[in-house]
Every structure is written in structure tokens, then in C-alpha cells.
N, C-alpha and C positions, 0 to 999 in steps of 0.2 A: 885196695884193691883198686882205687881211681888213678893210681901212678902207672898202673899196667895198660888201662887205658889209653893215657897219654904216650907211653912207649910205644903203643901198636900203631896209632896214629901218627907218629912221627916215621914209624918204620915204614908203612904204609905212603907216604908222603917221599920218603926216600928211594921206593921202589917207582913210584910215578916219575920221580927225574931220572933216573934210570932208562925208564921207558921213552922218556923225550929226546934222550941221547938216540936212542934208535929212530925216533920218530923224524930227527934231523939228518940221520945217516942210512936210513932205510934204502936199500936201492933199487925197489920198484914201488909202485903206489899201493900195490896191495899189503906189503910190509909196512907202510905209513899208517893205514888206516887200522891194522889190526894193532900198531903200538898206540896208537891215539885211542881206540875202543879201550885197549886194556890200561891206559893211564887215567883215562876218565873213570872206569871201575875203581882203579885203586883210591883215587881221590874221592870217590863217594864213600867208600868204605873209611877213607881216614877221616870224613865228617862224621859219618856215622860213629866211630870210636871217640872223635873228641866230644859229640853231643853228649855219649855216655859218661866222658870224663866230667865235662862241665855241667852235667844234671840238667839240661837245657833240652826241652821239646821241640823249640823251634827248628832247631839244626836238622833235625829229622826231615821237615820238608825239604829242605836244601839238599840233601842226601838222596832224598827218593826223587827230586826233580833233576838232579844230575845224572843218577842212576838211568832213568826213563830216558832223557834226552840223549846220553849217550847211547843206548840201545837203538833208538830212531836214527840217530846218526850214522851209524853202523850200517843201517839197512838203505838209508839215502846213497851213501858213497857206494854199497854193493851192486843198485841198480846203476849208478852212473858206470862202474865199472863192466857191468854186464852188458851195456849198450854200446860201450866203446866210444863213451863221449869223452874220455882221457885218456 
């Protein structure tokens, strides 16, 4: 069963890499913000599944930290876009 967790973690990172390409090629700032938020969410999920694979609880803290700051970063970018600072 632990091999499934590793496979899912690798697949999540592959999706994050595709989203990084979208981040680099996004035509607007809004597209780039959405791609960055989605990529960081995928990375948090990859860390979560790797924690299950490695049977280490310390990685759960990293996944929680990454997900929470991803959400906070999306809010900050939205505020900048709302005010027209970019």
C-alpha cells in the first residue's frame, strides 16, 4: 500500500511541474496567480502523501505550513490585483 502513496506523490509533483509551465507562460497576472496557488496546493498534497509513504509525521507539519501559506499568498495577490498595484 505504501507504493501507492509514493506513486500519488510523484503524480502530484508532475502536475505541479505542468502548473509551473503555466505559471511561466501565463498571459495575465491573474492566470499566473491561479497557477501558483494550484501548484503550491499540489506540492502540499505531494508532501502529505510522501509523509504517508515514509510513515513520518514531521512532514505533516510541512504540508500544513505549505498549504496555509499558499492560501495566504493567494489572498495577498488578490488584494494587490484588486487595488491595481500590478
